[in-house]
MARKOL-540838 format. One line per field, with one value per residue: residue in three letters; x, y negated, z of N, C-alpha, C, O in turn. Coordinates in pm, 1 decimal, padded with zeros to 6 digits. Atoms other than C-alpha are relative to their C-alpha. Layout:
<sites>
aa	ALA,... $
nc1	X,... $
nc2	Y,... $
nc3	Z,... $
cac1	X,... $
cac2	Y,... $
cac3	Z,... $
cc1	X,... $
cc2	Y,... $
cc3	Z,... $
oc1	X,... $
oc2	Y,... $
oc3	Z,... $
</sites>
This chain:
<sites>
aa	MET,THR,ARG,ARG,PRO,ARG,ARG,ASN,HIS,SER,PRO,THR,PHE,THR,ALA,LYS,VAL,ALA,LEU,ALA,ALA,ILE,ARG,GLY,ASP,GLN,THR,LEU,ALA,GLU,LEU,ALA,GLN,PRO,PHE,ASP,VAL,HIS,PRO,ASN,GLN,LEU,LYS,GLN,GLY,LYS,ASP,GLN,LEU,LEU,THR,GLY,MET,THR,ASP,VAL,PHE,GLU,GLY,GLY,VAL,LYS,LYS,ALA,ALA,LEU,PRO,GLU,SER,ASP,VAL,THR,ALA,LEU,HIS,ALA,LYS,ILE,GLY,HIS,TRP,THR,LEU,GLU,ASN,ASP,PHE,LEU,ALA,GLY,ALA,LEU,SER,LYS,THR,GLY,LEU,LEU,PRO,SER,ALA,ARG,ARG $
nc1	00145.6,00004.2,00020.1,00189.5,00001.7,00029.5,00127.2,00065.4,00070.9,00105.3,00001.9,00079.3,-00079.1,-00102.4,00075.6,00055.1,-00072.2,-00029.0,00141.3,-00045.7,-00106.2,-00037.5,00092.1,-00076.9,00034.9,-00095.8,-00099.7,00000.6,-00041.3,00155.6,00105.5,-00085.6,00053.1,00132.0,-00075.0,-00127.1,-00114.0,-00139.0,00024.0,-00079.8,00145.4,00138.9,-00016.0,00008.9,00144.6,-00003.8,-00078.1,00148.3,00105.3,-00006.7,00015.3,00126.5,00107.7,00052.5,00049.4,00159.8,00038.7,-00062.7,00022.0,00111.4,-00030.9,-00144.7,-00013.6,-00091.4,00004.9,-00093.4,00015.1,00018.4,-00192.6,-00026.8,00144.7,-00089.7,-00153.6,00119.2,00037.7,-00091.2,-00089.8,00076.7,-00029.8,-00084.2,00052.6,00091.2,-00053.8,-00092.7,00061.8,00084.2,-00233.0,-00049.3,00104.8,00006.3,-00148.4,00002.4,00137.2,-00062.8,-00113.8,00038.5,00082.6,00120.9,00095.7,00039.9,00147.6,-00050.3,-00027.6 $
nc2	00058.0,-00156.2,00040.8,-00058.4,-00049.7,00012.3,-00056.5,-00000.9,00104.1,-00020.9,00129.5,00171.7,00082.2,00138.6,00113.8,00093.2,00043.9,00022.2,00075.6,00072.2,00063.6,00119.0,00051.1,00142.2,00014.0,-00078.6,-00012.4,-00164.8,-00047.0,-00025.8,-00094.9,-00134.1,-00063.4,-00029.9,-00063.2,-00059.8,-00039.5,00100.0,00052.6,00009.9,-00095.9,00102.6,00074.8,-00068.9,-00021.6,00167.6,00041.4,-00076.9,00137.5,00142.9,-00085.0,-00063.3,00008.3,00001.8,-00092.5,00011.9,00075.4,00022.8,00010.1,-00113.7,-00107.2,-00068.7,-00126.1,-00016.1,-00044.4,-00045.4,00122.7,-00048.0,-00061.4,-00099.7,-00098.1,-00070.9,-00125.4,-00118.1,-00099.6,-00006.5,-00165.5,-00072.6,-00083.7,-00086.3,-00161.0,-00080.2,-00107.3,-00038.8,-00155.0,-00074.2,-00064.5,-00079.5,-00101.0,-00118.7,-00029.1,-00089.7,-00069.6,-00095.7,-00092.3,-00035.3,00039.5,00090.7,-00047.5,00071.4,00036.3,00096.9,00068.5 $
nc3	00093.4,00110.3,00133.1,00076.5,00110.3,00088.8,-00022.1,00158.3,-00014.9,00133.2,00102.9,-00029.4,-00104.0,00056.3,00119.0,-00144.7,-00137.1,00083.9,-00010.7,-00130.8,00003.0,00110.7,-00109.4,-00122.3,-00081.5,-00116.6,00109.1,00117.3,-00230.3,-00061.5,00090.6,00014.0,-00101.9,-00001.9,00097.6,-00000.5,00063.8,-00038.4,00093.5,00162.6,00097.1,00010.3,00110.6,00152.1,00058.4,00030.2,00092.7,00099.2,00031.1,00088.8,00172.1,00068.1,00027.5,00144.8,00079.1,-00079.0,00029.6,00166.2,00166.4,00038.9,-00109.5,00042.2,00025.0,00018.4,00108.5,00071.1,00119.9,00121.7,-00055.8,-00067.1,00059.8,00110.0,-00022.4,-00046.7,00085.4,00083.5,-00020.5,00033.1,00153.6,00066.3,-00086.0,00147.3,00121.0,-00083.2,-00080.3,00087.3,00101.5,-00077.7,00000.7,00103.1,-00065.9,-00200.2,00023.1,00119.8,-00057.2,-00103.1,-00137.2,00040.3,00061.6,00086.8,-00019.6,-00093.7,00108.2 $
cac1	04288.9,04113.5,04048.0,03649.6,03590.1,03582.7,03218.9,03032.0,02836.6,02486.9,02522.7,02166.6,02368.1,02624.0,02411.3,02235.3,02575.4,02700.9,02401.7,02447.2,02813.6,02737.5,02420.5,02731.1,02489.8,02779.0,03142.3,03253.2,03434.3,03058.4,02863.6,03155.9,03003.1,02627.6,02720.9,02976.6,03243.8,03569.2,03580.6,03785.5,03459.6,03228.7,03468.7,03549.9,03192.0,03132.1,03356.1,03190.0,02852.7,02966.2,03133.7,02858.1,02636.3,02665.4,02588.3,02236.9,02189.2,02337.1,02004.5,01949.5,02163.1,02574.6,02548.0,02887.5,02907.6,03190.1,03384.2,03335.0,03695.2,03640.4,03309.6,03463.4,03779.6,03495.8,03347.1,03631.4,03753.3,03436.0,03422.5,03770.3,03678.7,03363.5,03588.1,03800.8,03546.2,03381.6,03812.9,03830.5,03463.1,03482.7,03875.8,03748.4,03421.9,03637.7,03875.3,03617.2,03584.6,03339.9,03028.0,02840.1,02500.8,02654.3,02692.4 $
cac2	09879.3,10109.2,09974.3,09899.7,10107.3,09918.4,09814.7,09690.2,09379.8,09443.6,09150.6,08957.6,08943.3,08794.6,08513.3,08442.6,08395.9,08254.8,08011.3,07942.9,07823.8,07584.5,07447.7,07231.4,07295.3,07473.7,07518.0,07823.8,07936.5,07884.5,08094.2,08383.9,08463.4,08498.2,08660.7,08872.2,08841.3,08649.8,08316.0,08367.1,08653.1,08329.8,08093.7,08342.1,08400.0,08018.9,07983.0,08265.1,08074.6,07785.2,07922.9,08135.6,07943.4,07820.1,08144.2,08069.5,07815.0,07893.8,07964.1,08387.4,08707.4,08766.9,09104.6,09233.9,09364.6,09591.7,09395.8,09557.8,09642.0,09890.6,10061.9,10104.6,10325.8,10499.5,10615.6,10710.0,10973.2,11023.6,11191.2,11325.4,11571.8,11649.8,11768.8,11869.1,12162.7,12200.0,12315.0,12506.4,12708.0,12793.6,12915.0,13112.2,13256.5,13399.0,13575.0,13693.8,13552.7,13334.9,13511.9,13297.4,13339.9,13051.5,12821.3 $
cac3	08715.5,08508.1,08139.6,08070.6,07763.9,07418.9,07384.0,07001.5,07022.9,06774.0,06492.2,06673.6,07028.8,06845.3,06642.9,07028.7,07213.0,06853.3,06845.6,07213.2,07154.3,06867.8,07143.6,07367.0,07648.7,07868.9,07776.8,07598.7,08025.7,08117.3,07828.1,07872.7,08221.7,08203.1,07822.3,07981.2,07689.2,07664.0,07564.1,07267.5,07101.5,07178.5,06972.1,06683.5,06673.4,06671.5,06379.0,06208.3,06202.4,06104.8,05815.3,05703.6,05721.0,05383.0,05235.8,05411.4,05253.6,04838.5,04667.4,04676.9,04835.5,04666.6,04447.3,04473.0,04122.2,03950.8,03681.7,03332.3,03329.5,03591.7,03460.8,03137.0,03246.6,03483.5,03209.8,02992.9,03266.0,03304.6,02944.4,02961.7,03301.4,03067.2,02797.2,03049.2,03201.7,02854.0,02662.4,02998.5,03011.4,02689.9,02736.9,03095.4,02842.6,02521.8,02797.3,02980.1,03307.4,03238.3,03186.3,02907.3,03057.4,03359.6,03036.1 $
cc1	-00042.6,-00053.9,-00198.3,00048.4,-00037.7,-00183.4,-00027.2,-00128.5,-00110.3,00034.5,-00152.0,-00015.4,00115.5,-00043.1,-00029.1,00130.2,00028.4,-00127.3,-00033.7,00106.1,-00075.0,-00131.7,00114.4,-00110.6,00095.2,00131.5,00050.0,00048.0,-00182.7,-00106.9,00066.0,-00113.1,-00111.2,00022.3,00061.6,00140.9,00065.3,-00022.1,00016.0,-00080.8,-00045.3,00080.0,00069.7,-00155.8,-00101.3,-00012.0,-00046.5,-00093.9,00048.3,00044.7,-00040.7,-00089.0,-00078.5,-00061.3,-00150.3,-00074.3,-00026.3,-00173.5,-00006.3,00189.0,00116.5,-00025.8,00148.1,00026.4,00172.8,00047.8,00014.6,00103.8,-00009.4,-00101.1,00069.4,00099.3,-00076.8,-00047.6,00078.3,00048.6,-00141.1,-00056.9,00131.6,-00049.7,-00095.1,00070.2,00102.1,-00052.6,-00095.0,00104.1,-00059.2,-00087.5,00005.3,00123.6,-00008.6,-00125.2,00030.2,00089.8,-00069.5,-00056.6,-00084.6,-00100.4,-00113.0,-00173.9,00049.9,00008.9,-00090.5 $
cc2	00038.8,-00120.8,-00034.1,00032.4,-00105.7,-00056.9,-00130.4,-00094.7,00056.3,-00158.8,-00140.0,-00004.8,-00072.7,-00127.0,-00028.2,-00083.0,-00124.5,-00156.9,-00065.2,-00162.0,-00133.2,-00104.5,-00092.6,00056.8,-00014.4,-00010.1,00119.4,00080.3,00042.7,00060.8,00090.2,00082.8,00056.8,00118.3,00144.5,00052.9,-00097.4,-00139.2,-00008.8,00085.9,-00165.1,-00122.7,00040.2,00007.6,-00163.9,-00043.6,00050.2,-00061.7,-00055.5,00063.2,00059.1,-00049.8,-00092.0,00072.3,-00032.2,-00018.5,00007.4,00033.8,00189.3,00066.5,00028.3,00147.1,00019.1,00117.0,00114.6,-00083.6,00120.4,00086.6,00182.4,00126.6,00046.8,00117.7,00071.0,00099.6,00077.4,00144.0,00048.3,00178.3,00101.9,00107.7,00068.0,00090.8,00039.7,00175.7,00039.5,00101.3,00150.1,00156.8,00085.6,00131.9,00149.7,00147.7,00150.5,00079.4,00093.7,00017.7,-00064.1,00097.0,-00098.7,00001.3,-00122.4,-00146.7,-00049.5 $
cc3	-00037.5,-00106.0,-00008.3,-00141.8,-00134.2,-00035.1,-00164.8,00024.8,-00098.8,-00009.4,00054.2,00158.0,-00032.2,-00066.4,00162.2,00069.8,-00168.9,00025.1,00180.4,00033.0,-00041.6,00060.2,00092.3,00103.4,00088.6,-00067.8,-00011.2,00170.3,00046.0,-00049.1,00004.3,00092.5,-00022.5,-00135.4,00023.2,-00122.0,00071.2,-00069.5,-00148.2,-00096.8,00008.2,-00088.0,-00149.7,-00062.7,-00064.8,-00081.4,-00150.0,-00038.8,-00133.8,-00113.6,-00094.6,-00029.3,-00128.2,-00061.0,00056.8,-00109.5,-00215.5,-00082.2,-00009.7,00107.7,-00197.6,-00040.5,-00021.2,-00079.9,-00051.5,-00120.4,-00115.5,-00037.4,00065.0,-00083.6,-00094.1,00003.8,00085.0,-00057.2,-00080.1,00082.0,00076.5,-00113.3,00021.5,00091.9,-00097.2,-00101.8,00040.1,00017.9,-00165.1,-00075.1,00142.5,00035.1,-00119.4,-00084.8,00038.6,-00116.6,-00119.6,00076.3,00071.9,00120.6,00031.9,-00015.9,-00134.0,00045.1,00101.9,-00113.2,-00069.5 $
oc1	00035.8,-00098.2,-00286.0,00142.2,-00157.8,-00259.7,00062.0,-00232.2,-00058.0,00051.8,-00158.2,-00114.6,00162.6,00052.0,00048.6,00118.5,-00039.0,-00132.5,-00086.6,00087.8,-00094.7,-00141.5,00066.2,-00093.7,00102.5,00137.7,-00001.3,-00033.5,-00239.1,-00210.1,00004.6,-00188.2,-00099.9,00044.3,00054.5,00205.8,00048.1,-00085.0,-00047.0,-00056.9,-00019.0,00002.8,00095.0,-00198.2,-00171.2,-00106.8,-00082.0,-00076.1,00044.9,-00027.5,-00000.4,-00164.1,-00194.5,-00156.9,-00218.1,-00155.4,-00108.8,-00178.0,-00092.1,00266.3,00081.0,-00036.8,00193.7,00047.5,00272.1,-00030.0,00076.2,00107.1,00030.2,-00074.1,00135.6,00103.0,-00061.4,-00047.2,00008.2,00085.1,-00141.8,-00085.1,00121.1,-00097.5,-00067.3,00041.0,00192.5,00004.6,-00167.3,00077.2,-00112.2,-00041.2,-00003.6,00100.7,00045.5,-00136.9,-00015.1,00150.1,-00007.8,-00147.1,-00126.8,-00047.6,-00207.7,-00259.5,00010.3,00014.0,-00062.5 $
oc2	00127.0,-00227.0,00049.8,-00020.4,-00131.0,00039.7,-00210.5,-00041.7,00131.9,-00244.0,-00260.5,-00054.7,-00172.3,-00193.5,-00109.1,-00190.2,-00226.9,-00219.9,-00171.8,-00273.1,-00229.5,-00210.1,-00187.1,00169.3,-00117.4,-00049.2,00205.6,00143.9,00147.3,00073.4,00175.3,00172.2,00176.2,00232.8,00236.0,00157.4,-00158.5,-00140.0,-00059.9,00062.4,-00227.7,-00189.9,-00034.6,-00009.2,-00193.0,-00116.9,00002.9,-00135.5,-00040.6,00118.9,00047.0,-00003.4,-00121.4,00026.6,00041.1,00051.0,-00049.7,00017.9,00219.0,00008.0,00059.3,00224.6,-00056.4,00227.5,00069.5,-00151.5,00221.4,00209.6,00288.2,00235.1,00149.7,00213.9,00189.8,00218.7,00173.7,00250.7,00155.4,00297.2,00219.6,00210.4,00163.5,00206.6,00060.5,00282.2,00139.0,00216.8,00256.9,00267.1,00207.5,00219.7,00253.0,00267.2,00264.3,00160.3,00184.0,00089.7,-00052.5,00184.9,-00042.7,-00069.8,-00211.8,-00250.8,-00113.6 $
oc3	-00072.4,-00062.5,-00028.5,-00201.5,-00124.5,-00033.5,-00192.7,00064.6,-00180.7,00077.7,00030.2,00211.1,00022.8,-00107.4,00212.8,00129.2,-00158.2,00130.7,00212.0,00082.9,00032.5,-00002.4,00154.8,00056.5,00155.7,-00184.4,00060.1,00237.2,00078.1,00016.8,-00060.1,00053.7,-00050.4,-00096.0,-00058.8,-00118.1,00176.7,-00175.3,-00240.8,-00215.3,-00094.4,-00156.3,-00244.1,-00177.0,-00161.8,-00109.8,-00258.0,-00135.6,-00255.9,-00196.3,-00210.3,-00115.1,-00157.2,-00123.8,-00015.2,-00170.8,-00286.7,-00204.2,-00092.9,00183.5,-00311.4,00054.5,-00107.2,-00029.9,00005.5,-00187.5,-00081.5,-00040.3,00016.0,-00135.1,-00080.4,-00072.8,00056.8,-00026.2,-00111.5,00032.6,00137.1,-00097.9,-00013.0,00043.8,-00169.7,-00132.0,-00040.7,-00005.4,-00171.5,-00108.3,00112.0,00064.4,-00133.8,-00168.1,-00000.7,-00089.5,-00132.2,00005.8,00128.4,00162.9,00147.0,-00084.2,-00078.7,-00007.7,00027.0,-00047.7,-00170.8 $
</sites>
């Protein structure tokens, strides 16, 4: 028996299947056949939809922002690298390895 290659379903297909599972007109086994998915996938999609429904009605899109401490640390690292680059460019230009026209 040969194995079927792994399929990736689109979010619209997954939502359609999960809505059909929530309706409860048919059992998960009956729904799995026409959609050609495993009943466990139906259950997982249904659970994801039920847990994610509250996010729809919270009144806005959640923004994933970096904490302020991470931004400060990143700015410090950028400043450190800029200082290193300037120092090395000056040292190389003094030795004649870096033409001063490039800087």
